[in-house]
N, C-alpha and C positions, 0 to 999 in steps of 0.2 A: 394638530390632528391632520393627517393626510386623508382628506375626504375621497380623493381620487382612488387611493389604495383601498379604502373601505368598500367602495362600490365596484371593485374590479369584477370582471365577468365571472359568473358562477352559473351552474345549471339552474334554469328557471322555466316556469310555465305560467300562463295566464288562465285563470279560472273565471268563468262567467257565472255569476250568481243571479238567478231569476227569482222574482218575488211577485206575488199577486195578493190583493186583499184591500179592504177599506173602500170607502166611497170616493168618487170624484167630487171635489169641492173647489170652488174658486171664490176670490174676493180681493179686497184691497191689501196692500202691503202694510205690515207694521212699521212703526217709526224706525225701529232697529234694523229691519230688513232694508228699508229704503236707504238708510244711512250706509249700510254695508255695500249695497248694490252700487251706490254712487261712488264709494271709495274704490271698489273693484274696477269700475269703468274708467275712473280718473287716474288711479295710481298703478293699475295692473294687478292681476291676481297674485303674482309671485310675492308681492310685498304686503298683501292683505290676507290671503287665505292662511289657514293655520294647520299645524300638524301635531301629533302626539305619538308616543311610543308606549305600547302596552305589553307587559310581560305575560306570556301565556303560562297558565298553571301547569304543573307537571301532570302527565297522564292524559292530556287533552289531544284529540285528533284534529287533523286539518278540517275534516267535515264538521266537527263541532264548532270550530272557530268560525267557519263560514255560516253555519246555521244560526249562531248567535248574532252575527251581523245582519242576517236576514230578519231575525226576530226583532231587532232594534228598529229596522226600517219599517216594519209593519206596526210597531208600537208607537212611533213618533211621526206625526204628520210632516214635520219639517224635513225629514229624510225622504219623503215622497213628493216634495214640492219643487216645482220649477217656476221660472218667471218669464213667460212668453212676452216678446216685445219686437216691434219692427226694428230693423237695423238702423243704428244711429239714434234711437230713442231710448228713454229710460223706461223700464218696466213699470206698469201701473197696477198690475194684479199678480196674485200668486195662484198657482194651479196645483191642487193636491191630486196626484195620480193614483190609479187603482192597480197598476201593474208596471213593471219595468225591470231593469237589470243593472248590475254593477260588476266591476271586474276586480279581482285580487291577483296580484303577481306573487307567485310563490317562488322564493329563491332558496335553494338548498346548498348547505355547506357541509362537507364531511372531510375533516373534522370541523367543529364549530370554531369561529374566530375567537380570539381572546376576549373581546368585548362585544358580544352580540348586540347589546342595546345601542352601542355607538354605531354599529353597522346598520341596524334598522333605522336609526335616526338619519344617517346619511342617505339611505335609500328613500326615506320619506321626503327628505329635502329635495332629492332629485325629481321625484314624481310630482312634487308640489309646483314645479316650474311651469307645467302645462296648465293653462287656465281651464276652468269648467265652462261649458256652454250654458249660460244661465237659463236659457229657454228650453233646454233639452236634457242636460246631463244629470244623472244621479249625483247628489252633492258629497258623496263619500268616495274616496279612492284609497286602496290599501295595498301594502306589500307585506307578505308574511315570510319571515325568516325561519327556516327549518334547519335542523341538524340531523342528517341521515334520515330525512323524512319526518322528523318529530318537530312540531311547532315550538318555537322558542320566544320570538318577539314579533309583535304586529306593529308596523308603522302605518298610521292612519292620517290621511289628509282630508280636511273638511273645507268645503266652500264656506267662507265667512258669512255669506247671506243665509246659510242654513243653521250655523252654530257658532257660538263664541267659545272662549276657553272654559267658562263655567259649564256650558252645555256639554263640552267634551268630557269634563270630569264626571258629569251625570252619566253619560254614555259608557264611560270606562267602568264605573261602579256597577252598572246594570249588566254590562258584558261579562264581568267577572262573576256576578251572581248567577247568570245563565250557565256559565261554564262549570260552576260548582253545584249546579242543580238546585239553586235556591230560587224561590218564587220572587216575583217583582211586585212592588206596591202598586195598587190601582192608580189610575191617572184621572179619576173623576174630579178631583179638586185642583188639577193642574190645567192652566189655560193652554189651549192650542194657539198657534200663530194667528189663525183666523179669528178666534175668540178674542185674542188680545187686540187685533186690529179693530174689531168692533168696539171694544172698550175704549180704545184711544180715540175713535171717531165720535163717540158719544159726547154730549155737551160738557160733562165733567172732565172727560179726557182732554178735550180741546182747551178748556180753561187751564188745566194743569200744564199743558204744553206751552200756552201763552205766558203763564207765570214763569216758566223756566227761561223763556227767551228774555223776559224783563230782567231776571236775575243775572243772566249771562251778560246782558248789555251793561248793567251797572258795574260788574267786575271789569269788563273790557274797556270801559271808559275811564276807570279810576285806578286800576291795579297796574303793576309793571307789565309791559308788553313782552318782556323776556326776562326770565329769572337770571340767566347768565349773560349779562351785558358787561363785557370787559374786552380789553384789547385783543386777546387771542381767540375770542369767540367768533366763529364764522357760521355759515349756513349749516344747520343740523341736517343729518341725513346720510352721512357716510357710514362705512362699516365700523361697528363697535364690538369689541370682544365681551364675552360674558364672564363675569367674576362672581363665583358662588361662595357664600359665607355659610359655614356650619360652626356654631359656637354654643357649647354647653354653658360657658360663662354668660353669654348673652341671654340664653333662655332662662337661667337662674336669676339673673339681674332683672329681667323683664317680669318674672313672677313675683319677686320681692317688691318691685316698684308698684306693680298692680295691687298687691296686698296693702302696701302702705297708703296708697291713694284711694283704694276702694273702687277701682274701675277695671274694665277688662284689659288684658294685656295688649290687645290690638289698638286700644286708644292710647296707651303709653307709647307704643312703637310709632304710631302715626305722629304723635306730638314730637317725639325725638327726631323723626325724619324731617318734619317741617322746620324745626328749630335749626337743625344742622345744615339743611339745604340753604335756608335763608342766610345763615351765618357764612357758609362757604361762598354764596353768591354775592354777599355784601348788600343784601336787601333788607328793608324794614318790613316787608310783607312777603308772604309765600303765596304763589298762585300755581296750582298744579292739578292735573287730571287724576281722577280715581275711577277707572272704567268698570269696576264690579258693582257699582252702586245700585243697579236697577233690580236686583233680586232681593228686595227688601220685604216682600210679603209672601205668605205661604203659597199662594196660587202661582207664583213665578219662580219659586225656589228650584223646582226641578223641570222647568220648561226648557225644551230643546228648541232654541231659536236664538238669534243674536239679540241680547238685551243690553250689551255692554256699551251703551252710550255714555259719554263722559259725565261724571259729576265734576264740577269745577270748584275746587276748594280755594277759598280766599281767606287767609289768616293774617291779621295784623300782628306780626311777631314782636315788633319794637314796643308795642303798648304794654307788654307783660314784663315785669321785673325778673320773674323767675320761672322755672319749669312748671311748678305747680299751678300758677296762675295761667300760664299758657295752655296747660292741659284742659282747663275748664273752657277756655275760648276755643280750643281746637275741637272739642266735642260738639259744641254748639255750631261752629262753622261747618263741620262735617255733616251734621244733620241737615243744615240749611242747603248744603250742596247736593246731598242725596235727594232731598225733596224736589230739587230743580234739575233733575237729570233725565227727564223724558221730554223730547222736543222733536220738531220737524227739522231734519238736517238741512233741507233746502232753505227753509226760512232762517235757520241759524246762520248759514253761510251768507245769505243775503244781508242779514243784520251785521255780520262781521265785515262784509265789504263796505257797508254804509259807515260803520264806525271807523274803518280804515281810512276812508276818504275824509271824514270829519276830524279824527284825531291825528291822522297822518302817520300811522305806524301799524304794521301788520302784526297781530298777536301771534306769538310763538308758543305752540304746545310742546314745550321743551322739557317739562318735568312730568313724569307719570309714575304714580305709586299704586300698585295693584296688589292688594292683600287677598290672596286666594287661600289662605290657611284654613278658613272655615268651610271651604267647599268640599263635597265628597269626592274622594279618590283623586285629589290633585296630584299630578305627577311632579316629582321633585328632580332637580338635576342630579346627575350621578355624583356619588361621594368621591372625594379626592383620595381618601384612605379607607381602610377597613374599620377604623375606629368608629363605633356607633355613636359615641358622644364625645367628639373632640372638644378640647377647651376653646380653641380658636383655629379654624382651618379656612384657608382661602385657596380656591382652585380656579384657574383660568380655563375657559372653554372656547367654543368656536365663535367666529364673528358673525354678526347679522347686520344688515342694512336697516336702520330705523330712523324715522324722522323726528328723533328726540335727542336731547342732550344728556338726559339722565332718566333711565327707565329701571324700575325696581319691581320685581315680583316677590312677594313674601309667601313662602310655602309652608312653613311651620313655625310656631311660636315657642313651644316647649315640648319636652325638656331641652331640646336643642333648637336654637334659633337658626332657621334656614331661609336664606333669601338669595336671589340672583339679581345682579346689577349689570346693566349695560351702560357704561360711562363713555361719553364722547371723548375720543383720544385727543381732540384739539384742546379740551379743557382739563382732562385728567390723564396724565401719563400713568403707567402701571403702578408706580410708587404712590402717586397721589390718590389713585382709586383705592388701593389697598389701605392707605392711611385714612381715607374717608370712612371705610367700613370699620376699621379699628377704632376710629373716633366715635362711631355710632355705638359700639359696644361699651366704650368708656363712659359715654353719656348715660347709657342705661344703668351701668354700675353706680355712677354717682347719684342718679335719680332714685335708685333703690335705697340709698342711705339717707337722703334728705333732699330738700329743695336745692336747686342749682341756679345760681344767678346767671342770667343769659349773657351778661357782660363778661362772664368768665368762660364762655364756651371755648375760646381759643386755647386757654390754659388747660381746661378739663379734657378736651378731645384731641388736642394737637393739630386740629384742622385750622388753616388760616384763610381769611377772606382774600379776595383778589386785590392786586395792586393796580389801580387804575392810573392815577397820576395824570399828567398832561392836562388836557382841556376837558376831561370828563366831568359832567355835572349832573345832579339829580334835578330833573325838570319834569313837571307834570307826572310825578310818580315813577318816572323812568330814568335810568342812567343813560346818558347820551353824550356823544362826542360831537361838538359843533364842526370839528374838522372832518369827521366822517360824514356828517350831513352835507357839508360843502362838496366833498368828493363825489357823493352819490348824486347830488343835484347837478353837478357839472357833467357827470357821465350821462345823465338823463337828457341834458341839453346839448349833446354832441360836443362836449369838451369846452363849452363856454366858460370863461373865468367866473368864479362865484366866490363871494365872501359871506360867511355866516358868523354873526356875533355870538357872544356867550349867552345871550338871552334868546337865541334862535331867531334873530332877524336876518333875513337873507337879502343880499344886494346883488342884483343881476344887471349887467350892462346890455343895452339894446338900442344901438344907434339907429337901426332901421325902423323902429317903432312897430315891430311885429309881435313882441312878447307881452303877455299880461300875467298877473298873478295867477289867474285861473289856469292858463296854459302851462305855466311853470309847475304848479301843484299837480296837475293831471299828468305831466311828463314824469315827475318824481314817483307818483303812485304806480305808473306803468312799469317803471324800472326799479322800484323800491326793492333793494335786496332784503330778503327775509333774514336779516342778520341784526344782532343787537347793536345798539349805539346809533341807530338811524331813526330819527323822529323828524317829521316834516317841520320846516320853519313855521313859527307862529305868524310871521308877517313876511311878505315878499315886497321888496322895494325895487322898482325898475329905474335904473339910472342911465345916463347917456352913454358913458364909456367906462371901461376898466381904468383905474388910475395907473400912473406910470410905475408905482410901487405897490402892486396888489397885495403884498404881505403886510401892509400897514393898515390896521382897521380904521384909523382916523382919515386916511385918504379916501376910503369908501364912504364914510359918513359925511364927508364934505361935498359929495356929489349932489347935485340937485335931483329931487325925486320927480320922475315923470308919472308913474303910477304906483299905487300901493294897495295892498289888501291881503286877506288871509288866504285867498285862492280856493277856499273851501265852499262847497255848496251850502245852502241854508240848512240848518239843523232840522231833521225830521221831527215833527211835533209829537210823534209817538213816543 
């Protein structure tokens, strides 16, 4: 897709929409707001803020579109909220305003382009690049595409501190109801962000957040630090293309498997996803994020605010012989993850830093599974063909920079299974990515007929695990290459020769007597590439000199030891 051509100059104007209403209120941030504000200030708004494209119903005027956006602003406090803070500091409170304004850019085409939704999407991506001023700006920014003055598509950008993807789905549904003249349900039973913040700050809320941190720490100390640890895996975060699956075969198989097993289709799909990802990654366990977990009670289902803190799912796949047994474990593991998905983000990252220092490896959030199929009004990627129920259809879409290795959004379960996948091209070329989704559908079809032995996943799906070879070993629950560890440690110590044994004992020459295990470990942590295969040595041995033949392990082992130790700080008693 030529985005530049899509956003070529067309007649446009900027409309300012003013609003007034509601009371001025202020109070502390919710945990979700604080998490998103931190991400925006750390990573930049362009990589954190979100956008959506909404089709305008026929017969609707420009004024009606703008009036509906004004009505949503007055209805939801999150859309009237700013986060005042001194420059260089994190916001500590939210302020609900009683008046303000926002702008909508109206872009007219006559005649309309062939794919107006794609044009609106490109325009929304363009206006998404400019960050919101958290302390002052209205958190919505829009571009309205018209054809001869008639509204066709609305591209909407939302600051992620105001709304997450689930909240955008709520807003889209209500926006359409307003345009169709339908009434909106009352919000008496829906928590506002300030009410949610008060609930989180109460003793029960604090206990829940503390329990979540303990759960996360157990997973981070025992689970694999990266799902995709293999020779060709590098730092996640480059541009990844979107691959959309639409499959009536998959939807039918999912329904049959759910009926056979007596569980919801979403549970079957989650189990199949975990099994296939762990198989493709060559891991005994699956660890992945599920960001939609926090809308689990009625008071939060339609709340417009960022609730999508991660649930961290940890599933021991290798302990199950077959798909049916794994499904029971997956359901229990998902519930456990969802119960522990509300936390203080600053405390979480402090804990991650502490575990990083003690375990010696940075956790990688490289697998994300986001099932939004049950959310109201969830926008689906454009279909690749006009067929409403294709047997199996794959469509490549635009690239997006994401800090993940494998991101999946599930949009619909039946009658057509629809999902979007962003695979890291370092791990999945286009044929491999297509083969992965084909394998997922094959697994669902096999599960619909009966139990599937997990040992037969390669045969059933056609998906193969990675070829590691060389010196790769499974240590402390992680796949690790001692040679990669030695290279990282040497780079951290300014090119000093290093040898790392298969058991992750490191030998470091230091004739000057300046190096200690603690200094070596700290240097590695500062330079630790966030890449798979690098786990800090278990022991650091300081020896006088590098041997004449540094490639011989025995030559290092025969050196006298000057100092030795783990290099790690004493474990936190918490």
